[in-house]
N, C-alpha and C positions, 0 to 999 in steps of 0.2 A: 493497622497494618500498613507496612511501607509501600511503597512502589517502586517496581522493578523495570529494569531498560528490555524490551523484547529483544529476541534476536531475529536477525535479518529474514523476514519473510513475507514480501512482498506478493500481491495477489495480480500476478499478470494477466488474467482477464479481464480486470477493471484497470488498471494500470494503464499499460500500454495504450489499449485504444483512447482513453483520456487522453492522455499526452499526446499523440499524433494528430487527432481531431484539432486540441487545443495549438499545437503548431500549426495546422493546416488553418486556423483562422486567423493566427498571428502573423504570419508569414506575408500573405498578400496586403495585411494592413501595412507593414513596413515598406513594402516592395511598391505598391502602387497608393500613397495616400491620398490623391486626388480621389481616385473613384472610390477609396474608401467614406471619403468624406459625403460624397453622393450618397453613398449605400446608406450609411447610418442614419442620414436627414430624411430618406424615404420610410426606413423601417421605423424611425420614430414618431414621424406622423401617423402611420399607420396603427401602430399598437397603443399609442394614447387615444387615438381617435374610435378604437373601436371596443377596448378593455379597459377604458380609464375606471368605469364603474365598477369592474371587478376587484380592480386593487383597493379603491375604497372601501367596499363591503368585505373584504379581507381584513382590512385594517379594524373597524369598527367591530367586527366578528369575531377578531382575535381579544381583543380589550373584553367584551362582553363573556367571554368564555374564558378567559384567565379570572374575571372576578368572580364568576360562578364556582371555577374549582378553589380560591383562594377561601372562600367563605362559606362553602359547600362542606358536605360530608369527605369529599375527596382529598381536600387539604389537608387531611389529617394523617395522610398517610406519608409514612418514613421510607425516604430513599436510601436504603441500606437494610443492612441485618439490626434487630435489636438491639445490638451492642455497640452498632457504630454511631460515633460521635462525629462532628462536623471535621472533615479533613482539614480544613482552612480557618482561622478565625475570622470572624464577620468583616473586621476592616480591610487583611488582605483580600478575602474573596471579594468585596464590592470593590476594590483597587483593581483586580483583575477584571473582572465583571465590566467595569467601566471604561478602561484601558483597551479591553480587548472589540468592545461593542461600537465605542465613538472614536477613538484615536485622534489624527491629524485633522480630521473632518471639521471638528468643530473648531478648532484653531483656522482653519481656512473659511470657515462661516459665519463666525461669531461676529465678527467687527462686520461684515459686508451685507449680511443677508437681510437685515433690517434696511439697507442703503437701497437695496432693490425694491423693497417693499414702500418706501417713500414715494420712490417715482413711478412705481406700478403697482398699486395696493389692491387687495381684493376685494370682493365683493362690489365692486362698481364706486367705492371709495375715490372722491376726486383726489388727484395726485398733489402733493405737496402741501396739504391741508393740516391744521393739527390732528384731524381725524386720522389721517393718513399716518401720523407719526404715531398713533397709539396703536392702530391697527400692525403697523411694521413693529413695533415691539412685542406684542403679543404673539404673531403667526408663528414664529420659531417656537414658541412653547408648544403651539400643536404641533408642528413637525418634528420635535426633539423631545416629546414627552411621551406621557402615558401609553398612546398607540404605540408607537413606535418599540416600547420595550417590552409590550404586551406580546407583539409580533417575534421579537426576539425569542419571548420564552415558550412561543408556540412548540417549535420542535424538542427544547430542553428537557421537559417533562416526560413527554413518551420516550426519549432518549435514556433520559435518569431513570426511570421505573424499567426499562428492559435490561439496561446495564445493573444496578442494585438491587432490585426487588427479584427480577426473573433470573440475574445471574447468567446473561448472555455471554460469549464468549468473542462478540465482534463488536466494534464501537463504529455502526452505520447507522445509516436514516432509514436504509431498508429492515432491519431488524426491528424497529422499531413501529413498524407499519403490519408488523407478523399479525399481531390481532384480529386485524380485518381482512387481511390478504392470506393468512396462513401460509401453506406450503409455495405459495407463487413467489414470495421472495427469495426462494433459493432457484429460480429460473430467471430466463430473462429479465421478467418484468423487474425483479430485485436489482438485476443489474443496470437497469435502465433508470430506475429511481435513484440511484448510488452516482450515475454519472450525471446526472441531472443537479444533483447534489453538489458535485466536484465542479462545475462550470457554473454554478451560484454562485460559490465560494470565490473562484476565479474571478468572475464578473464583477461579484463587489469589491474585491481587493484591487483590481485593475481599475475600478472607478476613484478607490482612495488614491492610487498610484498617481491615475490621471490628472488629478486635482493637486495633489500636494508637493510632487516635486517640483512646478513650476513656481510654487510660493516659497519654496527653501530656497529654490535658486535667486529669486528677488532678493531673499533676505543675506544672501551669501555674497551678491554684488553690492548691497549696502554694508556688509562689514568689511568684506576684503577689496572692496573695487573692482572687482570682475564683470568683463563684456558678458553680457546675454548672449548664449550661444546653446545649440544643441548638445556639444560635447560637455559643457558645464553641467548639463541637466542628466548626462550619461553619468559623469563624477559622481555626483551626489546619489544616484541611483546604486552605485558600486558602492559606496560608504555604507548605504543602508542595507544592502544585500548583507556586508560583514559582519556588521552589527546583529543583523537578524538571526544569520547563520550561528554566531555566537549564542544568540539565545535560545534557539531550538534545539541547537545541538545540548546543552544544559539541563533542557527539560524544564517542566514544570515548577518546580521549587528553586533551583538553582538561577533559572533564566528569567522564565516569564513573570515569576512572581516579584523578582529584584526589579526588573525593569519597570513592573506596574508600581510598587510602592515609592521608587524615585521619582515617577512621572506626576504620581497623586499628591506628593508633596511639593513638587516645583509648579504644578498646575495650582494649586491652593495659595501658596505664596505669591503669585502672579495675579490671584484674581483679587486676594486682599489688598495687594498694592495699589492696583487699579482704582478698588472701591474707595481707598483713603485718600488717594493722591487726585481723585476725578470729583466731579460733583456729588458726593457721598448722599445728601437728601435729595437729588432727583433722581438719581439712580434708583433708590430705595422706593420712593413715590411712584416711579415708574413700572418698577416690578409689582407693586401692590395694584396699580391698576390693570395691567395685564394680566395678571391672576385675575381678577373680577371678569373682564373682559371675555378670556378663554372661557371662564365657567358659565357667562352669559349664553355664549354661541357653541357651546361645545358640539352638540347634534347637529346644527345647521352647518359649521364648516367640514363637519366627519362625513357630510353626506351631499357638499356642494359639488355638483359638476359642470355650472356654467350652461346648461344646455340650451339656453336661447339666445343670450349673447354671444357666447361662445368666444370670451375674449383670451383664453389659452392660459390662464392663470391654474386651474387646476392642474391641467396638462403639464405645464411647463414645472411646475412646483410640486404640490400634493402628491400627485401621481409618481412623479417622479422619486419623491421622498418615498413614498411607501413601498416602489418599486427597490429601492438601495435597501431598505431594512429587509424587506422578503428575501432580497438576493445575500443579504448577511446572515438572515436567519439560520441556515444550516450549519453555519460554521460556530455560530452563538450557540445554537442548540447542542451541538455537539460537544464545545468547551465547556458552557455553563453545565451541563448534564455531569462531565468529567470532575468539574470542581466541587459537584454540591453533593457529595457522597455525605450521610449523615444527616440532613435536614430534610424538614419536613416538604411537602408541595406548597403548603401555605407559606411557609418561611422563605421560599425561592420567588415566589410571586410576590409576597407584601415587598421584601428587601429588594429585589430586582426591579420593579416599577417604581417604589417610593424612591430609591436611592439613584438609581440611574437618572429619573425625570428630574428630581431636584439637581443633580449636578449638571447636567445640559443646562437647567433654568438659569442656575447663576452664572455660569457662563455668557447666556445672552443676555441677562439682565444686566452684568456688570459692563462685559467688553461691548456689548451690541448697543446698551444704554449709552456708554460714552460715546461710541460712533455718532448716535442720534445727536446727543448734546453738540458735538462739535458743528454736526450739519445744519440743525435747525437753529442753532444760535448764532450760525455765519462765521463760526470761528475758523473752519476749514471747509472748503467747498470740496465734500468728499465724493459727493454725487458726480461732477463734473470730472474726477479723477478716476471713480469706476468706471464711467463711461469711454473715455480716451484711453487709458492706460489699464485696464483690467483690474481683476480681485487682488493678485498680490501685490502691485504696488498701490493699490487702496489700503491694505494690512499695514506697509511699511510707513505710510503717510500719518495712520493712526497713532502708531508706536512711536514715530517722531515728536509727536506734541507731548509725550510723556517726559516727566523730569526723569534724569539720568538715563536718557535714550537710548544710548549705547548700549547701556549694561542691560537694560530691557529687550532690546534686540537679540542679544548675545542669549539672553536666557530663553526667549521666545524660540529662537531656532534651535536650541538645545530641545526644549519643550518638543517641537515640531518633530524633529528627528525619534525620539524615544517614543513618541505617541503613534507615530507609524508604525515604528519597531514592535511595539506590543501588539499592534492589530494583526500584523502580517506575519509576526512569529507564532501566534495563537491560529492563524487560519494555516500556514505552513503544517504546524504539529497535527491538526484536525486532518487536514489533507491526507498527511503520513499515517495517521490512525485510520483514515477511512481505507486505506489501498492494502491496509496490511491484513493478513490470513486470517488470525487469530489474535484480540488482543481484548484484554475484561477490563475493569475499570481500575483495578489494581495495577496496571502495565503501562507501559509508555511505548511508543512505535521506534523503530531503529532509526540510530542517528542518520545515515546515510540517506534513508527514505526523505526526513525531514528537510536535511541539506537541498536535497535533490529539488523538492518542490520550492524551497524558497527561491534558488536559482530560477525555476518554470515560472513564479509570481513576477520576477523582475524583469522576464523576457515578456510578459504581459506588458507591463508597464512601459519598455520600449516601443512596443506594437501600438498603444494609445497615445503615447508622446509624438511618436512619427504622425499619425493621423492628426492630433493637435485638436482643441476645441472642445467646451463643453459639451455640446450635441452627440458629441463621439463617446462620452463616458457615460452620458446619460442613458443613450441608445443599447451601448452594452448592459448597462443594469436594467432598464425594463426589458430587454429581451430574454435576460437569462430567469427574471423572477415570474415571469408567466406561467412557466411549467411546474412551478414551485406550489401555487396555490392550491391545485388538486393533492399534491403531496400532505401539504398541511391538513387538509381537510381530513385525509385517512390516519394522519398521525393522532389528530384528537380523537377519531372514532375507536381509534385502535386503544389510547389510554384508557377510555370510559370501561370499552370492553374488559379488558386484562383485570382493571381495579375491581368491578362486580363479579368476575370470576374468581377473584383471588381474595377478597375480604368479606363480601357480600353483609351480611349482618353486621360484622365487627367494625363497618365504617360508624358505628355511633359512638365508638371509643374516643377519648381525646385524643391522643396518637398511637398510632398503630404499624405494626413492621409485619413484614413476612420471614418465617423463621426457614433459613437455605437450608437447614437438614431434613425437615420432614413437609415443608412448604405451606404450613398452616400459619394464620395468622394470630398474631399474639399482640396483647395491651403492652406499650413500653413507655417510660417517662419521655417526656419533649424533652428535645435536643437542646443542647446549650451551646452556645457559641463559644470557642476558645480565646 
């Protein structure tokens, strides 16, 4: 079945309150950046100090639930009618999944996160030691691995079920909660859930913008010799907005899929180049060692809150990351659900968690391992550069050590541009879908609504860049993620309730789907990838 463009039909009761409150938050940040810095610092300390445990339990709980779904009876359910095959082949599906969920953030962190852990390792490991280097190489595998991808998929499956099994006519998170909340989703409670989702998406994307624009600004300075300025950052943001607007205007197949495919090829080429040009054997040994260390300490690091020493590591890193993934989860849930028609629940989980995690691990194993090698072998004092000049300058310093560094930096800059575009255009697409009155899984939201959300996301980036600093973007993420935790629990419960109502004893079959004509459960052939 082909995808159609929806006629302009915005839901004013959801769209305008969200926009007004959003602008009310952005404008004060831009007008009074100093006051904004003080406020976000206080909020960050209060939330992480009181609710860090909740973020950690949500992470490991989501992973456990995903494994139960994937390898249990509910994993056999097909998201679609009996005759529906996958709308996208496995490779394009994985490319869109990865590029939407990770984006430029991995370009920002892959080189430098291990360096932070070298000087400030977890679990009271002594800084600067060989043990610190091993933990520095491993911890990003935790922060960017199976638990984050499980968090991403938590909303995807209930939404996909609502779209393609229950055949609802709106692409909204609240509709996927109907299994538990019933008719309450048609009233104020449903509106509150959708507004929470909108702010969660905006906060997550705002974090990416706040971290990424300074990185590309530094790259532009290196390539073109520009002086660092707020005007340069605004120019970069404007270029991004134009690229993203083009992508969301062209929709899933022509826009988002095209950018994702280009980005996957470019990222793979840069990974292979650095693996070959760098200390290949060291990188492979370090990756193998990191995986073993990760497996040995999986449960310890997932539950570690550092309650006695209170060194601040879990709050500053793991809690922030889990909040970031939770903030992005609504966008990823809506997006993954939209592109997963014709796949089983098991396929979505196994492919999503496996390929998503391996993709992230490859970046940190190769790029992060290369940075660790430069630092520990004293080829370049990256920790000193990181401390004095910040993350963007450190990334450029690492790239400058590679052969043909001028060309590598140009390609890396292009990768950053497309990576963020794929994340933001997916977010703008899903925000537009959420604010549309009626939208099935076979339709796309109106183009003008997509463009409007692209511009609004750019304005959020301006507000966070005005305040400046990692603390501001961390706080925006942690704050918007907190109310999403109970929503995730409701979504999971709703999925289980629906599945039992719709399929009952039929869950014993290999693959099952719901006939849209009579609502009966039928056994079908396993879906195959295109």
